[in-house]
MARZAFI-363914 format. One record per residue: x, z, y of N, C-alpha, C in turn; residue in one letter. Coordinates in pm, whole numbers, plus 50000, padded with zeros to 5 digits. Each point is the difference from the previous one (the first is absolute). Example, Ala and Ser with C-alpha at 12.3 -4.5 7.8 and 13.67 -1.06 7.14 Angstrom:
513195078049431499115000050119500905000050120A 499654992850105500825000650119499235007350109S 
REM end
This chain:
530099057076371501185006649964501164992150022X 500424989549898500734990449972499564987950093X 501064991450063499554989050055499884988249931X 501085001849917500124984549895499045001849884X 499264989649989499075001749893499314990049962X 499424997149913499744986149939498994992150089X 499475004350149499264992850063501074993450074X 501425000849993501024996050039500254983049940X 499675001049880499914987949908499374988050089X 498715000650038499314991850078500684995450174X 500445013850010500284999550136501504992450022X 500845001849895501394994150036499684984049928X 499204998149944499814987749921499524988050080X 499415003550160500044990550084500684999250127X 501425005049964500995001650103501174992949919X 500364993850149501304991149963501245008249999X 501084997649972501345006650020500285004750126X 499884992650108500675002750138498375010050058X 498854998149973498825008750017500195016349950X 500764998649886499925013249904501395006650081X 501054993649999501185004350081499575006950146X 499194996550084499765004650122499145010949983X 499004998449919499065015349951501145011449993X 501014993149887500755013249941501025003950116X 500194993250124500675004750092499295006950105X 498734997250009499295008050061499495011849984X 499935000249830499895015149955501155007949995X 501194992849962501155007749992500565006050098X 499984993450157500435003750086499365012950058X 498755004150010499425011450053500285012549873X 499934994549878500415009849871501315005350043X 500844990750054501415007649990500155006850160X 499704994050112499635011250073499615014049997X 498514999349928499545014049966500945007549895X 500684995049909500795006049888501475009250103X 500154991450117501115000150042499585018750111X 498644999250059499595008950035499585011449920X 499234998749895500205010349903501065004249944X 501104991249964501275003349963500555010850084X 499904997650160500755008750077498995012550035X 498964999249979499315011649994500055005449924X 500094997749857500605009349872501425005650034X 500614994350054501505005450052500135011850118X 499104996950049499665007750140499295014049933X 499325000649890499345010949968500775008849902X 501364993049955500665005949926501335006050097X 500174994050112501385003450096499875012450046X 498855007950039500115015350057499175006249889X 500495014350026499715011049947498515001050018X 499755000950134498745003050047498554989449902X 500424988549966499354991649907500115003249852X 501085005449957499894999049872499485017349975X 499725006850087499515014349967498625000250096X 499164990850014498935000650066498674993049885X 499095006749974499224992349898499144989550026X 499944998050130499164986650041501034988050016X 501275001850003501044989550017500224996049824X 500165010749951500434998549825498614992549939X 498765002450060498724991849940500014985750033X 500644997450158500134988250077501094991649914X 501055006249951500884993749924499654993549865X 499445007649923499154996549884498804988150047X 499535003150064498984987950056501164986950005X 500714999450112500484988850008501104995349888X 500395007049934500764997549848499144991549938X 498745007049972499174988549919499794991150034X 499524996550142499304989450077501304988549983X 501545006250035501134988749984500064995649908X 500005006649891500244994549857498564994049984X 498794998550036499034992349982500004987950076X 500655000650122500124985850092501264992649926X 500915003949936501024993849946499534992349857X 499325006749938499384995249868498964991250010X 499405001750126499034987250052500274988850013X 501195001750104500644989250051500544988749841X 500775009849945500534991649898499124993149898X 498935004649989498804997549952499494984650014X 499845002050160499704988750082501054989249984X 501045002650009501134989949992499854994249861X 499855008849907499934991549854498964990249994X 498785005750060498994990250006499834989150063X 500904998350120500074989550122501094991849928X 500705008449892501194986749960499444997449830X 498925004949985499284994949870500755002249871X 500685012250007500535007649878499145007649948X 500004999349882499105008249925501075009949917X 499055012649945501195008249922499545004049862X 500665008249929499395003549869499035007949992X 499375007149952499295008649986500205013550035X 501265003249935500595013249985500255002150177X 500774990450011500405001750154499255001050124X 499014992949958498924998750104499195013749996X 499985006449880499365017249968500615006750087X 501615002349959501025007050072499604997450178X 500274990250062499754997150107498585006950065X 498864997449936498215003950024500105012249985X 500755007049906499985015449985500655006050127X 501104994350029500815006750136498934999350111X 499314988049996499534995250115498265010249992X 499785004149904498505007349983500465014950045X 501455003849971500475011549998499805003150197X 500954992650025500185000150158498844999250060X 498944993149951498484999150094499525009749983X 500105010449886499385010050023500235010750065X 501645000249986500565012050092499594999750159X 499834987650063499794999650127498695008050010X 498784998749967498835006450030499985016049995X 500615004349879500035010449940501235009250125X 500734994750021500925003950116499435005950144X 498974988450006499234999150128499095015950000X 499584997549894499015013649990500685008849999X 501435005249961500645012449993500525001450146X 500094989550106500285001050117499005005750081X 499094993049994498695006050055499575012249956X 500315006349884499445014149993500895010850070X 501594993149991500765008950091499785001150144X 499594987250052499525002450137498625006050015X 499265001249910498495007049987500745017850016X 500705002649903500555015649999500635002050140X 500924990250064500635003650081499304998850131X 498624997950025499105000450111498985010949993X 499694999349861498705010049977500555013849944X 501465002349939500525009149967501475004150049X 500074999950119501285001950103500765011249935X 499305011949995500885012049950500754996749842X 498934994449929500375000749819500774985449974X 500364990450143500554988749955501664999149934X 500525009650065501535005749938500015001349894X 499065009449940499765008049867499484988849896X 499224991250051498974990149912501084986549958X 500204997050111500964982550007501595008550004X 500694999349878501265003549987500274986349946X 501874999749990500604989849951499914999849856X 499825009849969499895005749853498514993349928X 499285004550094498244991449950500024987550049X 500754994550104500064986749997500544992349895X 501025004449943500604991349900498955001049886X 499315013349964499475000249897498894989550024X 499064998350121499104991750013500494983549970X 501424997950054500554986849988500014997449819X 500395010549950500394996149845498134998149910X 499125006550059498594999349971499624984650010X 500034997750128499874984450039500494990449893X 501495002350000500774987949914499385003849865X 499785010749961499725002149844498424992149991X 499225001950095498774996449975499904985450004X 500984994050079500124985349987500544992149878X 500845011149956500864994949866499145000449872X 498925006950045499135004349891498804987649998X 499874995650104499234988449999500514987349929X 501634999050052500714990249939500134999349867X 499915009449925500185005349872498854994949923X 498885005150044498694997449937499654981250014X 500834992150108499374987050004501234995949919X 500935003849955500764998149902499775000249881X 499375009649976499365002449872498844992249941X 499374993550155498674991949961500514989749954X 501344994350060500264991149966500894993549844X 499785009949913500455001649870499044993549944X 498724998050029498714998149914499894982450013X 500884992750089500294986249989500824994749902X 499374987849943500884996049890501134991250020X 501105006950057501064993950080500794991049871X 499795007849882500584991949847499494985549974X 498844999050059499234986049990499994990250068X 501045003450101500164989350153501324991149908X 500064989050023501014990249972501235002050052X 500055008150148501064998750048499545012750120X 501175009550024499665009850107500024995250135X 500304988550008500124993350125498604997250091X 499875006550126498844999750049499834987750061X 498534995250000499654986850023499505002050146X 499795010350056499485003950161500915003550053X 500185003850116501035005050108499825016849951X 500805009550001500095014949981499035005250130X 499085008549948499135009150107499405009149959X 499425008850041499055010749941499124999049937X 499034984850032498914996549907500334990549879X 501724995150025500164996349866500385008349880X 499785011050032500575012149896498655008049955X 498874995050065498905006749956499384992349874X 500645003149914499524988549850499065004349916X 499625011950019498885005149946498585005150100X 498894998649915499085005050087500185015050031X 500435005449955500265016749969500945002750125X 500764990649996501365001150100499324997050127X 499164990450031499254995350122499045010250043X 499365005649932498965011849998500675012050068X 501095000449934500905014350049500274998650102X 501104987750038500084999150124499195004450155X 498674991149939499164998050089499315017150043X 499975006149888499605014050012500705010450087X 501424997249962500885007250048500604999450134X 499554988450036500384992850143498925006950107X 498684996649920498895009250104500095012149990X 500345008849877499865010850022501215007550089X 501364994049995501065002550078499384998050173X 499684987750036499784999350136498895007850038X 498455000849926499365008650055500285013450010X 500895003549922500205016649997501225002450129X 500764991650034500854999050086499395000250128X 498934989750050499194998650092499225011050051X 499525007149894499305013750020500965011850052X 501044999249930501085011650052500174999050154X 500294984750030500564996850136499065004850078X 499004994349951498745000950104499755015450035X 499895005549885499465017250011501325008050109X 501034992250000501255006150035499644997050123X 499744989250073499864995650136499075008450046X 498815004149940498445007250061500325009650005X 501115007349911500555014350031500745002350092X 501084988850057500655002750104499075001250109X 499054987850049499174999450073499255013250041X 499415007249880499315009550026500945014650018X 501344998249956500885009650055500454997750157X 499794989350011500794996650165498815007150094X 498925003749969498705007950079500645014350022X 500775002949934500235015749974500505000250124X 500035014550072500615002350090501365003649948X 500285007149899501225002049987501134987149947X 499474989649967500784991849949500494992450081X 501494994549995500924992050116499154989649995X 499624994150113499184989650027501024986249996X 501114999150055500944987349990500364999849854X 500405011549939500404996649868498644995249885X 498705003250045498974997549926499534982850026X 500255000150133499754983250060501204992449917X 500885003550016501314989549915499834999949851X 499425011649926499835001349883498544988949946X 499405003550096498864990350009500014984049980X 501124995250126500254988149973500594991949884X 500935012049945500984998849903499114997349843X 499045008949991498984996349909499474989550003X 499414995150116498994987850039501104988249950X 501485000450049500724988149963500334999949827X 499935011349955500205002849831498784991749961X 498765002350020498874994549939499754984750032X 500874996250102500094983050028501024995249906X 501285009149966500704993449900499235000449872X 499335013149978499414998849850499164987849999X 499214997850092499064986349993500674986750008X 501415000350017500564986549996500775000149874X 500215010849923500625002049874498804993349895X 498915008550025498864996449922499514981450035X 500494994550103499464985050035501224996049899X 501105003249988500984993249919499525000049846X 499265009649929499444997749871498994989350009X 499414995650098498564988449990500864989550042X 501255001650040500844986550036499894984849887X 500285004449894499764991649904498794995249954X 499415006549964498314996849960499544991250105X 500485004050156499574990550054500304986650032X 501035000049973500794989050010499124987149878X 500105008949902499594991149867498344999150033X 499725004150063498434996850071499934988050069X 500895002150116499904989650087500704986349944X 500634998049861500864989249957498524989249966X 498945007449967499094991749951498984994250112X 500175001950146499444994950119501124990750082X 501095003350056500954993950058501184991349923X 500274992650059501424989949948501045009049976X 501074995649932501095005049987501185002750075X 499994989950083500955003150105499425007150121X 498275002750024499585011850078500515013049942X 499725001049893500135011249924501395007749987X 500614989350021501725003849975500435005750143X 499254995850104500325003850148499125014050024X 498905003049951499465010050041500525009949890X 500974995149911500375011249907501125005350064X 500694993150069501115002350089499775010950097X 498884999350088499595008850090499385013249945X 499024999149903499685010549899501335010949967X 500964994449965501105001449909500985010050093X 500464993950125500375006550111499415013750066X 498704998649999498985006450077499845012349935X 499584992449863499515015549911501075005349933X 500864991749926501325004649909500425007250058X 500824987150093501595006150094499795010150069X 499154996150138499825012550103499435013549954X 499155002349932500015015349961500995008849909X 500984991849992501535006949939500515003750085X 500264995050106500545003950133499445009150115X 498575001749961498935007550095501015014550027X 500245004049879500395013750026501195002750070X 501044990949988500975001950097499594996650132X 498874994550020500084993750154499225010850032X 499055009349922499115009550050500925010950028X 500705006549936501015010249999501204998050110X 500324986149986501354994850065499705003050150X 498614993850030499685001250150499515010850041X 499485007049922499045010750044500555014750008X 501125000049900500545011850001501145005350075X 499775009150086501335003850084501335002649953X 499855005849876501305004449948500784986349913X 499414990749969500534988049918500404988450067X 499184997950138499704983950051501325004350067X 500625006450066501744998550053500794995749896X 500155009349883501024997049911499754987049923X 498534997849972499674985049916500294988850149X 499955003050100500294988250086501644997250004X 500545009950007501615000449978500234992749893X 499415003449890500754994049871499494985050002X 498884996850044499564987249986500924991250098X 500675003550104500404993950130501284998049950X 500655014049929501365001549955500165003149856X 499534993449903500265003149837501225003749961X 499965011549905501075007949963500644985949937X 
REM end
């Protein structure tokens, strides 16, 4: 979920100043590029009434907003680790909670988007009645409420840690998700919640995909619409898989620190960070910006001639 973790201690310790500067540049450049694309996409989705009044575009805006916030948060935490800057526990806790919240929003929004496509293909006559702007707003509120509840529980579990017995609230390690799993209960809850979230989301997306495939064989179904929806659901399944990979990114790095030298680990980290953390956060913009005939011309115009 968060890219800057305690494993950064071992990674950055073996890197010189020049190498760390090069690595920071290699990650910041694609991050800034993707932030520009995401920001332009967000502006595009608010620039026309058709986007503001269509449920799937409203859901896309919510997904992009969460991914963009997470992208900024991840890059900030990476730069802090690359510069060997440690934070206090309260500040790190606030940053990690924001990261946890936005990380949860992405798979949950993907689930709602998949259900919207399922209804559009399998129940086309009832789609306009079921998928309204009001119902979409309620779904988004539920998604954020569910994510906020998770953050609240994580915060309450942190109260069991004896912060008053610490000599200083200054952290000895770099700020990251793992560094805030201070109690056994916190760690167990985080793992259980992550497993439940992604297994449930995966089942919903898979079932929606199967439902659309079955409906596509019906004579009364719009074949072109069903084929497009099937491809979109498949891409959402890939997105969900990439987001899931980001949750095992840090434990994987911590495992390979015991096998490889620090310089090699640092280089592997950069590749994984760009491919697993940064790229998936721009995947929605690429999917809809290129495939959607309504968004594409407006997005390309905004990218070439930004307002």
